[in-house]
Each structure stands twice: as C-alpha cells, then as structure tokens.
C-alpha positions in Angstrom: -19.0 14.6 -4.2 -15.7 13.0 -5.3 -17.3 11.2 -8.0 -15.2 9.4 -10.1 -17.7 7.8 -13.0 -20.2 7.0 -10.4 -18.1 5.5 -8.2 -18.2 5.3 -4.5 -14.7 5.4 -3.1 -13.4 3.5 0.4 -9.5 4.3 1.6 -8.9 1.8 3.8 -5.3 1.7 6.3 -4.8 -1.6 7.9 -2.7 -0.4 11.4 -1.4 -2.7 13.9 -0.5 -1.6 17.7 2.0 -4.5 18.5 5.2 -3.6 15.5 8.1 -6.1 15.4 10.9 -4.1 14.0 10.2 -0.8 15.6 7.8 -0.8 18.9 4.7 1.3 17.8 5.8 1.9 14.3 3.0 3.5 13.0 3.1 6.6 14.8 6.2 6.9 15.9 7.1 10.2 14.5 8.4 11.3 11.3 9.2 14.1 10.7 6.8 16.1 13.5 4.1 13.8 12.3 3.1 9.8 12.7 3.9 7.8 10.9 0.4 7.2 9.5 -0.9 10.7 9.5 0.9 10.7 5.8 -0.9 8.1 4.6 -4.2 9.2 6.2 -3.5 13.0 4.5 -2.9 11.2 1.9 -5.9 9.9 1.6 -8.1 12.8 2.1 -6.5 14.9 -0.5 -7.4 12.8 -3.4 -9.8 13.5 -5.9 -12.0 10.5 -5.8 -11.7 9.0 -2.3 -15.2 9.5 -0.7 -14.2 8.0 2.9 -10.4 6.7 4.9 -11.1 4.7 7.2 -8.4 3.2 9.3 -8.9 0.0 11.0 -6.8 -0.9 14.2 -6.6 -2.9 16.6 -5.2 -0.6 19.2 -6.7 2.9 20.7 -4.1 4.9 20.8 -3.8 4.2 16.6 -7.1 5.0 16.2 -7.1 8.1 18.4 -3.9 9.4 16.0 -5.9 8.5 12.6 -8.7 10.1 13.8 -6.8 13.7 14.9 -5.7 13.7 11.0 -8.9 13.4 10.1 -10.0 9.7 9.4 -12.4 7.6 10.3 -12.2 4.8 12.5 -15.8 3.8 13.5 -14.9 0.0 15.3 -11.3 -1.2 16.8 -10.9 -4.6 14.6 -10.0 -8.1 17.4 -6.6 -8.3 17.2 -6.3 -12.1 16.1 -9.0 -10.7 13.3 -8.7 -13.3 10.6 -8.5 -10.7 7.6 -8.2 -6.7 8.3 -9.9 -6.1 5.2 -12.5 -8.2 5.0 -13.5 -7.3 8.2 -14.2 -4.1 7.7 -15.4 -4.1 4.4 -18.5 -6.2 6.2 -18.5 -3.8 9.0 -19.0 -0.8 6.5 -21.9 -2.8 4.8 -23.8 -3.8 7.5 -23.5 -0.2 8.8 -25.4 1.2 5.5 -21.5 1.8 4.1 -21.1 0.4 0.5 -18.5 1.0 -1.9 -17.1 0.5 -5.4 -14.3 0.6 -5.0 -11.1 -0.3 -2.2 -7.3 1.8 -2.3 -5.9 0.2 0.1 -2.8 1.6 1.9 -0.5 0.4 4.4 0.4 2.6 6.9 4.1 2.0 6.0 4.6 5.1 2.7 5.0 8.1 4.1 6.7 9.4 0.4 3.3 8.0 -1.3 1.7 10.9 -2.9 -2.3 11.7 -3.0 -1.9 12.2 -7.2 0.2 8.4 -7.1 -3.4 7.3 -5.3 -5.7 9.3 -7.9 -3.4 7.8 -10.6 -3.7 4.3 -10.0 -8.2 4.8 -9.2 -7.7 6.5 -12.9 -6.2 3.7 -14.4 -8.6 1.1 -13.0 -11.5 2.7 -14.4 -9.5 2.8 -17.6 -8.7 -0.6 -17.5 -12.3 -2.0 -17.3 -11.9 -2.2 -13.5 -9.2 -4.7 -13.6 -7.0 -4.7 -10.6 -4.4 -2.2 -10.3 -1.4 -2.7 -7.9 2.0 -0.1 -7.8 5.0 -1.2 -9.0 8.5 0.3 -9.2 11.3 0.0 -11.9 13.6 -2.8 -10.4 17.9 -1.7 -9.9 19.1 -4.9 -9.3 18.3 -7.3 -12.1 17.5 -10.4 -11.5 19.7 -11.7 -14.2 22.2 -12.2 -11.2 20.3 -13.5 -8.4 20.5 -16.9 -7.1 18.8 -19.5 -4.9 21.2 -21.8 -3.3 19.5 -25.3 -3.2 19.9 -28.2 -0.9 23.8 -29.3 -2.4 24.7 -26.2 -1.4 24.6 -25.0 -5.2 23.5 -21.5 -6.8 20.3 -21.6 -8.6 19.0 -18.9 -10.9 16.1 -17.0 -10.5 15.5 -16.3 -14.5 15.9 -19.6 -16.5 17.7 -17.7 -19.2 21.4 -16.7 -19.9 23.3 -14.0 -16.8 25.0 -13.3 -20.6 22.4 -11.4 -22.2 23.1 -8.1 -23.0 21.4 -6.0 -20.1 19.5 -3.6 -22.8 18.8 -6.8 -24.5 16.9 -7.9 -21.6 13.3 -7.2 -20.2 12.6 -4.7 -17.6 11.7 -6.4 -14.3 9.5 -4.7 -11.6 8.9 -5.1 -7.5 5.7 -5.2 -6.7 6.1 -1.6 -3.8 3.0 -2.0 -1.6 2.3 1.3 -1.7 -1.4 1.8 -3.3 -3.9 -1.4 -4.4 -7.3 -0.6 -6.1 -9.3 -3.6 -6.5 -13.8 -4.4 -6.8 -14.7 -4.7 -3.8 -17.4 -6.8 -5.1 -14.3 -9.0 -5.8 -13.1 -9.4 -3.0 -12.8 -12.4 -0.8 -10.3 -14.7 1.1 -8.2 -16.0 -1.7 -8.3 -12.1 -2.9 -4.2 -11.3 -3.1 -3.6 -7.6 -3.1 0.7 -8.4 -4.3 -1.0 -10.4 -7.6 -3.5 -7.6 -9.1 -3.5 -8.1 -12.9 -3.3 -4.7 -13.8 0.4 -2.2 -12.6 0.9 1.2 -12.0 4.5 2.4 -12.3 5.6 4.8 -9.6 8.5 7.0 -9.4 10.8 4.6 -6.9 12.1 7.9 -4.6 8.2 7.5 -3.5 8.7 4.5 -2.8 9.7 4.1 1.0 8.8 1.1 3.3 8.8 2.0 6.7 10.5 -1.2 8.4 13.9 -0.7 10.4 14.3 2.1 11.9 17.4 2.8 8.8 14.4 4.0 7.1 12.6 6.2 9.0 16.7 8.4 9.2 16.4 7.4 5.0 12.2 8.6 5.1 13.1 11.9 7.3 15.6 12.4 4.9 13.7 12.2 1.6 10.4 14.0 3.1 13.0 17.1 3.4 14.1 17.3 -0.1 10.4 15.7 -1.4 8.3 18.1 0.3 
C-alpha cells in the first residue's frame, strides 16, 4: 500500500473532449503515445498515489485513459459545473474517500513522477498546506507593462525599472503541472493557482500543450530527456 503518513491520495486528471487549439488534444499522439497517457503513467508510477482517476465527458478519452491503466468510473456531464468537485463527490458517494488530491492537467506531458512525489512530500512537510508547482520566470516582470485607456504604458510592478537585475527578487510562474490539495477543504471557491506553498520545478520539464507548435516542442524535449 502506497501510504504516506497514513494518508490516502487521489490523482485526478481532468480531460474534456472538446478543445480549441488542437482537435482531440488530450488524445493527440505525441512520440507514439496519446497526450493523456503521459500524465496517467507519471501518476501510476508515484510512490504515494493510491488511485489514478480520469474525469472526462468523452468516450474516446475514457477508453484511451483506461488502456494506460487509469480508472474512469464515470463519464461526467459535459456542462459539469466543476469537474474536480463532481469527481470527489462521486467517489465519496461510492465509498472512496481520500485525504489528498493531486490534480494533474493532461496538457503537461513532461511532468515527472519525482515532481509529483516531491510535491506530495512537500504538502505533508508543510503541515498539509496546499501546494502548487512553479518555475522561475526568464522574462523579468520589471519590464512588463499594461497599456491603459489613454494608450500609455503602466508598469506591472510598482518599482523602478532601473533596479539592477541581480538586486531584484526572483519571480516564479505557476506552471500548471502539479497541484496538491487537502480534500476536506475543497470547495467552489478553491483556486488551485492560489495554493500557498511553492514546489519549484525545473523549467525544462514544464511544457503546456495548447497549440500545434507546442506539440513539436514537446516531441523534441521528450526525445532529449527520456
């Protein structure tokens, strides 16, 4: 049994059928495997995850996910209010309860099992506070601007742009790879991107598949790193 301090851990992969940038994105082939397979396999190799569940509104995604070893115990309504809460409630209603939720977006094929496990360990170490994966940003926000209604630039950060680079704090971007949350505190107001504890990812494993060009980049990186 994969216990970490007696906690039961659910990995949940939300994968809807429709997608704008790439047709059938979640099952589009990448180096010979459907995109969602990477997240399913990374979760199945975890030392701590008890069950890997995919929540989807698509029969095709469900079949693909099952073929790689995920459980798909239900098909959710396409207009489901919240895929995560719906899934957790469904599982509880069917006598499956967990302490921790690990939310894995299927659009992150380079996410490694060791980062999933590292984020779970960090959550436990930090007294069960919610964790989100982040990566260091390369473009520094000190030079980022918005344009106001007068057509003038406004600084995003309220500090002078003359600060020397080495004197600036490091900035991090929520990268969407791994979220770890306590199940009992999940609610409609949960904002996973606002989880307080940072798990710092190596930026090279952080690729989000949104457009066809992202697939090419991911293919190149997968060949390089795996």
